[in-house]
TORKOL-4160 file (C-alpha; in steps of 0.2 Angstrom, whole numbers, padded with zeros to 4 digits, m for minus):
116
<pt num="1" X="0000" Y="0000" Z="0000"/>
<pt num="2" X="0014" Y="0011" Z="0004"/>
<pt num="3" X="0023" Y="0009" Z="m0012"/>
<pt num="4" X="0006" Y="0014" Z="m0023"/>
<pt num="5" X="0003" Y="0029" Z="m0010"/>
<pt num="6" X="0020" Y="0038" Z="m0012"/>
<pt num="7" X="0021" Y="0041" Z="m0030"/>
<pt num="8" X="0003" Y="0048" Z="m0029"/>
<pt num="9" X="0007" Y="0060" Z="m0015"/>
<pt num="10" X="0024" Y="0064" Z="m0023"/>
<pt num="11" X="0016" Y="0069" Z="m0039"/>
<pt num="12" X="0002" Y="0079" Z="m0030"/>
<pt num="13" X="0017" Y="0089" Z="m0021"/>
<pt num="14" X="0026" Y="0091" Z="m0037"/>
<pt num="15" X="0013" Y="0096" Z="m0047"/>
<pt num="16" X="0007" Y="0109" Z="m0033"/>
<pt num="17" X="0024" Y="0116" Z="m0032"/>
<pt num="18" X="0025" Y="0118" Z="m0051"/>
<pt num="19" X="0009" Y="0127" Z="m0052"/>
<pt num="20" X="0010" Y="0138" Z="m0038"/>
<pt num="21" X="0028" Y="0143" Z="m0038"/>
<pt num="22" X="0028" Y="0156" Z="m0051"/>
<pt num="23" X="0013" Y="0164" Z="m0042"/>
<pt num="24" X="0021" Y="0164" Z="m0026"/>
<pt num="25" X="0039" Y="0169" Z="m0030"/>
<pt num="26" X="0046" Y="0184" Z="m0041"/>
<pt num="27" X="0062" Y="0190" Z="m0043"/>
<pt num="28" X="0068" Y="0207" Z="m0034"/>
<pt num="29" X="0078" Y="0220" Z="m0040"/>
<pt num="30" X="0094" Y="0211" Z="m0036"/>
<pt num="31" X="0088" Y="0194" Z="m0040"/>
<pt num="32" X="0083" Y="0188" Z="m0025"/>
<pt num="33" X="0067" Y="0179" Z="m0022"/>
<pt num="34" X="0053" Y="0189" Z="m0013"/>
<pt num="35" X="0035" Y="0183" Z="m0008"/>
<pt num="36" X="0020" Y="0189" Z="m0019"/>
<pt num="37" X="0003" Y="0188" Z="m0010"/>
<pt num="38" X="m0010" Y="0178" Z="m0020"/>
<pt num="39" X="m0028" Y="0186" Z="m0017"/>
<pt num="40" X="m0041" Y="0173" Z="m0020"/>
<pt num="41" X="m0060" Y="0176" Z="m0025"/>
<pt num="42" X="m0075" Y="0166" Z="m0029"/>
<pt num="43" X="m0088" Y="0170" Z="m0042"/>
<pt num="44" X="m0106" Y="0160" Z="m0045"/>
<pt num="45" X="m0113" Y="0158" Z="m0061"/>
<pt num="46" X="m0130" Y="0154" Z="m0065"/>
<pt num="47" X="m0132" Y="0142" Z="m0079"/>
<pt num="48" X="m0150" Y="0138" Z="m0083"/>
<pt num="49" X="m0147" Y="0126" Z="m0098"/>
<pt num="50" X="m0137" Y="0112" Z="m0086"/>
<pt num="51" X="m0150" Y="0100" Z="m0086"/>
<pt num="52" X="m0144" Y="0083" Z="m0093"/>
<pt num="53" X="m0148" Y="0068" Z="m0085"/>
<pt num="54" X="m0131" Y="0061" Z="m0087"/>
<pt num="55" X="m0120" Y="0073" Z="m0080"/>
<pt num="56" X="m0113" Y="0077" Z="m0096"/>
<pt num="57" X="m0119" Y="0096" Z="m0095"/>
<pt num="58" X="m0110" Y="0098" Z="m0078"/>
<pt num="59" X="m0094" Y="0089" Z="m0085"/>
<pt num="60" X="m0092" Y="0100" Z="m0099"/>
<pt num="61" X="m0095" Y="0116" Z="m0090"/>
<pt num="62" X="m0083" Y="0110" Z="m0077"/>
<pt num="63" X="m0071" Y="0106" Z="m0090"/>
<pt num="64" X="m0072" Y="0122" Z="m0098"/>
<pt num="65" X="m0068" Y="0131" Z="m0082"/>
<pt num="66" X="m0054" Y="0121" Z="m0073"/>
<pt num="67" X="m0042" Y="0122" Z="m0088"/>
<pt num="68" X="m0043" Y="0142" Z="m0087"/>
<pt num="69" X="m0028" Y="0149" Z="m0081"/>
<pt num="70" X="m0029" Y="0156" Z="m0062"/>
<pt num="71" X="m0043" Y="0145" Z="m0059"/>
<pt num="72" X="m0040" Y="0135" Z="m0042"/>
<pt num="73" X="m0057" Y="0125" Z="m0040"/>
<pt num="74" X="m0074" Y="0123" Z="m0048"/>
<pt num="75" X="m0090" Y="0117" Z="m0040"/>
<pt num="76" X="m0106" Y="0113" Z="m0050"/>
<pt num="77" X="m0122" Y="0111" Z="m0041"/>
<pt num="78" X="m0135" Y="0103" Z="m0054"/>
<pt num="79" X="m0149" Y="0106" Z="m0042"/>
<pt num="80" X="m0148" Y="0124" Z="m0042"/>
<pt num="81" X="m0138" Y="0125" Z="m0059"/>
<pt num="82" X="m0126" Y="0136" Z="m0051"/>
<pt num="83" X="m0106" Y="0134" Z="m0053"/>
<pt num="84" X="m0094" Y="0142" Z="m0040"/>
<pt num="85" X="m0077" Y="0145" Z="m0047"/>
<pt num="86" X="m0062" Y="0149" Z="m0035"/>
<pt num="87" X="m0049" Y="0160" Z="m0044"/>
<pt num="88" X="m0033" Y="0170" Z="m0042"/>
<pt num="89" X="m0035" Y="0188" Z="m0043"/>
<pt num="90" X="m0027" Y="0196" Z="m0057"/>
<pt num="91" X="m0024" Y="0180" Z="m0067"/>
<pt num="92" X="m0042" Y="0178" Z="m0074"/>
<pt num="93" X="m0059" Y="0187" Z="m0070"/>
<pt num="94" X="m0078" Y="0182" Z="m0071"/>
<pt num="95" X="m0080" Y="0187" Z="m0088"/>
<pt num="96" X="m0067" Y="0176" Z="m0093"/>
<pt num="97" X="m0078" Y="0161" Z="m0086"/>
<pt num="98" X="m0094" Y="0168" Z="m0094"/>
<pt num="99" X="m0085" Y="0167" Z="m0111"/>
<pt num="100" X="m0078" Y="0150" Z="m0107"/>
<pt num="101" X="m0095" Y="0144" Z="m0102"/>
<pt num="102" X="m0104" Y="0152" Z="m0117"/>
<pt num="103" X="m0090" Y="0144" Z="m0129"/>
<pt num="104" X="m0096" Y="0128" Z="m0121"/>
<pt num="105" X="m0114" Y="0131" Z="m0127"/>
<pt num="106" X="m0122" Y="0137" Z="m0111"/>
<pt num="107" X="m0130" Y="0153" Z="m0107"/>
<pt num="108" X="m0122" Y="0160" Z="m0091"/>
<pt num="109" X="m0127" Y="0174" Z="m0079"/>
<pt num="110" X="m0115" Y="0181" Z="m0065"/>
<pt num="111" X="m0124" Y="0179" Z="m0049"/>
<pt num="112" X="m0111" Y="0187" Z="m0038"/>
<pt num="113" X="m0092" Y="0190" Z="m0037"/>
<pt num="114" X="m0085" Y="0186" Z="m0019"/>
<pt num="115" X="m0069" Y="0194" Z="m0013"/>
<pt num="116" X="m0064" Y="0202" Z="m0029"/>
């Protein structure tokens, strides 16, 4: 069991470091690293056309959003037809999310941005 778990944990740690390192450190004037604060926010998008019984609509919307640069997490609630997107402020915006959802074939309305 340990042999299977270690590569997965190691891969997750390496992926996290590779994704977050550029956002967390930047070069200073003298070339020394300095910390850069990341600010997170959430946006809720209502998608009324997300009614597929086999979850393919939710999967399509999820995949169209999670691939965007700066998106840290996506939650899809099929019962309310709302999607919550957690993202890094300054790397992306709710307008980008609406465009991605529209390109996936669903009309979306921004319900509320939080923390931006």
